[in-house]
Structures are given as structure tokens and as C-alpha cells.
C-alpha positions as MATLAB code, in Angstrom:
seq = 'MSANEFKFTKRAIEAIAVPTGEGARIRYYDSVTRGLCLRVTTNGKKSFTFYRKLAGKPWSLKLGDFPDTTVEQARGKADELNSRIAKGSKVWEEAEKAKSEMTLATLFDIYIDRHAKKVRKTSAVMIKTFDRVASEIRDKKLTQITHSDAERLHSTVAKESGKYAANRAVQLLKAVFNKGITWKLHEGDNPFKGVSLFEETPRNRFLSLDEARHLLALLEKEVESDLRDFVRLSLFTGVRKANILSLKWEHVDLDCTPAFWKIPETKNGTAQIIYLGANECALLKERRARAEKKKAPRSPFVFPGT';
ca = [
      -0.002    0.041    0.080;
       1.407    3.268   -1.191;
       1.391    6.478    1.023;
      -1.552    7.666   -1.169;
      -3.544    4.777   -0.530;
      -5.750    4.423    2.664;
      -9.140    3.331    3.533;
     -11.379    6.237    2.926;
     -13.435    7.536    5.915;
     -14.917   11.020    6.682;
     -12.467   11.975    9.288;
      -9.416   10.726    7.133;
     -10.396   12.791    4.208;
     -11.154   15.728    6.633;
      -7.487   15.451    7.993;
      -5.884   15.695    4.557;
      -3.524   18.877    4.152;
      -4.117   21.188    1.295;
      -1.344   20.830   -1.349;
       0.814   23.656   -1.919;
       2.390   25.099   -5.111;
       0.176   26.785   -8.085;
      -1.802   24.332   -9.839;
      -0.765   21.421   -7.405;
      -3.031   18.592   -7.076;
      -2.883   15.219   -5.324;
      -4.734   12.056   -5.995;
      -5.459    9.608   -3.176;
      -6.853    6.081   -3.602;
      -9.322    3.970   -1.644;
      -7.719    0.655   -0.367;
     -11.467   -0.774   -0.141;
     -12.988   -0.004   -3.541;
     -11.129   -0.421   -7.038;
     -10.895    2.879   -8.873;
     -12.260    5.174   -6.349;
      -9.956    8.197   -5.764;
     -10.031   11.615   -4.134;
      -8.538   14.636   -5.860;
      -7.436   17.461   -3.612;
      -6.582   20.829   -5.159;
      -4.552   23.811   -3.730;
      -8.151   25.673   -3.008;
      -8.946   22.915   -0.652;
     -11.463   21.212   -2.974;
     -11.780   17.726   -2.569;
     -13.524   15.328   -5.146;
     -14.098   11.770   -5.637;
     -13.475   10.263   -9.009;
     -13.478    6.992  -10.639;
      -9.884    6.310  -12.131;
      -9.011    3.051  -14.039;
      -6.991    2.088  -16.986;
      -9.771    0.741  -19.753;
      -8.776   -0.410  -23.180;
      -5.124    0.526  -22.562;
      -6.002    4.157  -21.737;
      -6.390    5.921  -18.376;
     -10.007    7.013  -17.942;
     -11.533    9.170  -15.130;
     -14.954   10.119  -14.216;
     -16.056   12.653  -11.541;
     -18.507   11.162   -9.096;
     -19.088   14.176   -6.698;
     -17.646   16.614   -4.284;
     -16.823   15.859   -0.837;
     -18.680   16.362    1.717;
     -21.767   16.725   -0.358;
     -21.150   13.342   -1.778;
     -20.239   10.970    1.040;
     -17.647    8.244    1.196;
     -20.509    5.555    1.142;
     -22.159    7.229   -2.088;
     -18.781    7.418   -3.689;
     -18.199    3.571   -3.086;
     -21.734    2.916   -4.331;
     -21.129    4.767   -7.711;
     -17.552    3.225   -7.943;
     -18.898   -0.472   -7.180;
     -21.678    0.203  -10.033;
     -19.197    1.125  -12.689;
     -16.794   -1.813  -11.731;
     -19.782   -4.017  -12.205;
     -20.743   -2.705  -15.498;
     -16.935   -3.061  -16.729;
     -16.864   -6.532  -15.366;
     -20.070   -7.293  -17.509;
     -18.466   -5.810  -20.660;
     -20.166   -2.541  -20.771;
     -17.802    0.086  -22.478;
     -18.474    2.736  -19.768;
     -16.134    5.279  -21.111;
     -17.842    5.317  -24.520;
     -21.342    5.695  -22.794;
     -19.909    8.676  -20.802;
     -18.431   10.353  -23.832;
     -21.809    9.707  -25.453;
     -23.590   11.394  -22.600;
     -21.217   14.457  -22.692;
     -22.071   15.014  -26.226;
     -26.112   14.569  -25.661;
     -28.229   17.442  -26.449;
     -30.254   19.242  -24.064;
     -34.106   19.922  -24.310;
     -33.432   23.472  -25.118;
     -31.032   22.396  -28.131;
     -33.748   19.881  -29.495;
     -36.489   22.568  -29.039;
     -34.555   25.279  -31.204;
     -34.000   22.613  -33.865;
     -37.724   21.679  -33.937;
     -38.593   25.296  -34.182;
     -36.227   25.934  -37.019;
     -36.565   22.680  -38.820;
     -40.249   21.914  -38.477;
     -42.572   24.491  -36.766;
     -41.294   27.661  -38.829;
     -42.184   25.589  -42.093;
     -45.477   24.222  -41.367;
     -47.070   26.446  -38.298;
     -47.704   30.140  -38.085;
     -47.656   29.637  -34.218;
     -44.157   29.180  -33.804;
     -43.846   32.422  -31.613;
     -46.468   31.120  -29.368;
     -44.426   27.833  -29.050;
     -41.310   29.702  -28.166;
     -43.215   31.478  -25.607;
     -44.865   28.594  -23.989;
     -41.565   26.719  -24.047;
     -39.835   29.623  -22.242;
     -42.570   29.783  -19.641;
     -43.244   26.103  -18.753;
     -39.765   24.463  -19.245;
     -37.476   26.379  -17.135;
     -36.689   23.506  -14.885;
     -35.864   20.943  -17.470;
     -34.641   22.992  -20.495;
     -30.995   22.408  -19.834;
     -31.050   18.683  -18.976;
     -29.728   16.138  -21.212;
     -32.736   14.438  -23.015;
     -32.074   11.059  -21.411;
     -32.198   12.771  -18.070;
     -35.836   13.927  -18.605;
     -38.132   11.258  -16.963;
     -41.749   10.601  -17.075;
     -41.896   11.812  -13.564;
     -40.597   15.186  -14.707;
     -43.346   15.310  -17.442;
     -46.146   14.544  -14.867;
     -44.769   17.256  -12.395;
     -44.689   19.810  -15.254;
     -48.158   19.119  -16.104;
     -49.410   19.461  -12.782;
     -47.389   22.604  -12.028;
     -48.713   24.360  -15.264;
     -52.130   23.272  -14.315;
     -51.940   24.969  -10.837;
     -50.143   28.176  -12.428;
     -51.878   28.627  -15.688;
     -54.896   26.361  -15.714;
     -55.645   22.857  -17.094;
     -55.788   23.811  -20.804;
     -52.454   25.484  -20.806;
     -50.912   22.448  -19.026;
     -52.346   20.267  -21.637;
     -50.956   22.454  -24.743;
     -47.573   22.435  -22.806;
     -47.393   18.452  -22.782;
     -48.462   18.302  -26.182;
     -45.992   20.722  -27.263;
     -42.968   18.853  -25.460;
     -44.514   15.495  -26.578;
     -44.226   16.753  -30.169;
     -40.593   18.008  -29.569;
     -39.417   14.491  -28.438;
     -41.151   12.678  -31.203;
     -39.517   14.763  -33.853;
     -36.381   14.186  -32.165;
     -36.720   10.410  -32.337;
     -37.742   10.629  -35.796;
     -34.778   12.608  -36.731;
     -32.514   10.166  -34.820;
     -31.400   12.805  -32.209;
     -32.790   11.006  -29.288;
     -32.480    7.191  -28.811;
     -34.564    7.065  -25.714;
     -38.239    7.098  -25.073;
     -40.546   10.097  -25.137;
     -41.078   10.918  -21.458;
     -44.306   12.828  -22.351;
     -45.781    9.723  -23.811;
     -48.723    8.536  -21.516;
     -49.274   11.707  -19.489;
     -53.076   11.803  -18.867;
     -54.320   15.107  -20.169;
     -57.139   17.073  -18.163;
     -60.492   16.816  -19.665;
     -61.439   19.757  -21.757;
     -64.968   20.919  -22.495;
     -65.547   22.633  -25.629;
     -66.592   26.338  -25.652;
     -69.716   26.665  -27.670;
     -71.202   29.980  -27.137;
     -73.428   31.929  -29.745;
     -75.141   35.040  -29.699;
     -78.992   34.762  -29.564;
     -81.107   36.660  -31.919;
     -81.921   39.154  -29.154;
     -78.419   39.436  -28.109;
     -77.090   40.122  -31.754;
     -79.893   42.825  -32.235;
     -78.733   44.610  -29.016;
     -75.259   44.619  -30.076;
     -75.883   45.789  -33.451;
     -78.007   48.691  -32.028;
     -75.243   49.611  -29.386;
     -72.741   49.760  -32.439;
     -74.806   52.250  -34.247;
     -73.956   54.423  -31.350;
     -70.238   53.915  -31.634;
     -68.400   56.928  -32.453;
     -65.079   55.122  -33.410;
     -65.828   53.687  -36.943;
     -62.973   51.099  -36.962;
     -64.303   49.582  -33.694;
     -67.738   49.529  -34.967;
     -66.964   48.265  -38.325;
     -64.500   45.585  -37.110;
     -67.246   44.197  -34.779;
     -70.238   44.341  -37.362;
     -67.786   42.547  -39.974;
     -66.870   39.768  -37.479;
     -70.316   39.142  -36.492;
     -71.555   39.020  -40.338;
     -68.817   36.934  -41.557;
     -67.782   34.707  -38.575;
     -64.062   35.244  -39.914;
     -61.163   34.988  -37.551;
     -60.015   38.126  -36.165;
     -56.385   37.838  -37.617;
     -57.913   37.560  -41.057;
     -60.074   40.711  -40.798;
     -57.248   42.834  -39.516;
     -55.161   41.530  -42.479;
     -57.852   42.188  -44.991;
     -56.555   44.325  -47.983;
     -58.667   45.988  -50.642;
     -57.407   44.125  -53.406;
     -58.838   40.841  -51.617;
     -62.497   42.102  -52.194;
     -64.576   42.601  -55.167;
     -67.666   44.380  -54.392;
     -68.742   45.076  -57.894;
     -69.176   41.482  -59.160;
     -72.399   39.148  -58.420;
     -72.081   37.865  -56.035;
     -69.458   40.020  -54.258;
     -66.817   38.215  -52.545;
     -63.620   38.382  -50.373;
     -60.748   36.018  -51.002;
     -58.704   35.208  -47.757;
     -55.038   34.121  -49.553;
     -54.171   32.226  -46.560;
     -56.163   30.789  -43.501;
     -54.866   29.386  -40.438;
     -54.552   25.923  -41.929;
     -52.555   27.378  -44.835;
     -55.300   27.346  -47.627;
     -57.057   29.910  -49.373;
     -60.905   30.488  -48.665;
     -63.519   32.542  -50.510;
     -66.173   34.470  -48.290;
     -69.354   35.643  -50.315;
     -70.327   38.882  -49.044;
     -74.048   39.947  -48.331;
     -75.731   43.294  -48.588;
     -74.737   44.204  -44.912;
     -71.113   43.370  -45.591;
     -71.103   45.115  -48.904;
     -72.476   48.358  -47.537;
     -70.136   48.346  -44.705;
     -66.985   47.787  -46.897;
     -68.161   50.337  -49.631;
     -68.734   52.980  -46.872;
     -65.239   52.443  -45.502;
     -63.819   52.593  -48.969;
     -65.534   56.025  -49.653;
     -64.325   57.385  -46.536;
     -60.825   56.198  -47.257;
     -60.933   57.821  -50.631;
     -61.855   61.446  -49.169;
     -58.715   61.493  -47.168;
     -55.814   63.650  -48.576;
     -53.361   60.859  -47.624;
     -52.679   57.822  -49.846;
     -55.045   55.204  -49.290;
     -53.921   52.344  -47.058;
     -53.891   48.973  -48.690;
     -55.504   47.630  -45.749;
     -59.245   47.839  -44.897;
     -58.472   48.151  -41.518;
     -55.188   50.163  -41.351;
     -53.302   50.443  -38.041;
     -49.657   51.307  -36.590;
];
């Protein structure tokens, strides 16, 4: 037994003197467990490592800092590595692979660039959702994220933002992992697979005829014409808010029979024709006339804004 080899105990490690000299470090070996070492540096830091010659080359792996990692915990980790080596496992290759494994944040960035931005208009919403819900796991390696992590995230988001938001978060992260597996960027399982989503009740709410009449009567008293016309056109056509706000004069033909509005691209990426009735035509013709009376050049948008 060399001077640097002894039976590791808490008391014996605490008694080790700090080495002197710039950049000096000393390695001590445990006489009980093969490969278990203690590295001591000039700043007094003491760390457990596993150190053995494997495939003809020295290989080491940090097991933890003393005293946060106890002698018993370090021995347990070293024993596990020795057992895996004895069974033929190439632990050094596995460790190198783990070092190079990407984090969830990296995979998410790839998902947005390679997939979401090409097929969805909601990539900005996805990014906001990810930043809000994935703070605790974003920097974890993909294989470090467990099903328990997924269940915990689902529960936490539900408490903070509601059940619908929790379901959307799980569906997003499940999709990210699925693409990672498809693209051969992750070889493990999808930890978000099998998370039971909260039951959702569809929100079906329609104006009654009396409510619609009341709303239209109030809109007639609305001084601000943009708000009045926007709500009326929404009510008459049932078209999404984003499509109405992006409506251009070139998209409508009020002089043909029947008059129509062509939406170049809807939420699902296809064009749509909306045939316009008398109320819609009157509204749009009135807006066009008001716009033409202005001295400034007419905006290409029906509802121009800053």
C-alpha cells in the first residue's frame, strides 16, 4: 500500500492537508474500492473520481464533491461502474456519448427551425410557451428527463396557468421529443408519452337573435368607426380576427355578383372565398368611400393600423 492509498473515511479525508504550489493537486486512492480516488487541489476542494485504465488508456469520471457526496455514496457509484465493466460494458464510451448528448433546449431550437417555422404560423407562441413552462428541464440532457418530470410539469402548469395551458404544454413537448426520435437525435423513449391530459370542455357560445340585435344597436352609437365596423364585419362573416385585421382592398370584389372576399391564406394554410351579403358590402363600400376622401394616400388595408 502506497502513502497515497488508505481506507477512505470522513475523518481521514477531512484531515488531508491542502497541497502547496500553483496548480498542484494530489490524487489519493481508496484501499477498499477499486478505482475510487480522491482529488485534492490547492484551493482545498476535494472531489471523488473513478480512475482506471480501460482499453489500454487511463479514464476518469467525476463522482461528486466531498462532503456533499459521502464516502458511502462514492463507493456505491464506483462499485456500480466496476460491475458494469466486469459485464463488458464500455462505460467510457457511454460517458463520452452522454457528454455530447443535446439538451431539451437545443432540441427545441432545432424543432422550431426545422419543423414549426415551416408548417405552422404559431411558432412564436410555441417559443413563449416553452420559455414559460420548461425552465426546470430545459437544460437537462434528453435522457435525464423522466416521465415523472413530465407529470410534474403538467401538474405545475395546471396550478399556475390552468388545465388547458397544461395540456398544450405537454402536447408541445411530446411533439418535440417525437420529432427528435424521428430525426435520430434522441435514442430513448418519449417521457411525455402517456401523460393523462385533463378533460377539456368545448366552448360553444353563440349570440341569440335578441343579443345580436342589441349588439348591433349599440354599435350604431359607437363613435369610433374602426371598432364599430370591425365588430360588425366579424359578426356578419364569422371570420377570424387575424384575417379581418389583415384584409386588403385587393382581396375584395364588391362590384361583381355575388360580391366576395378571398382570404389568401387561412390558419390551416389554404385560401378561402367568403361571399358577401348586402350588410357586408354596404359596410365595406362605406369604408372605401371614407378612405378615398382622405388627402393622404389610401392604405392597402381595410383596417389600417400602426
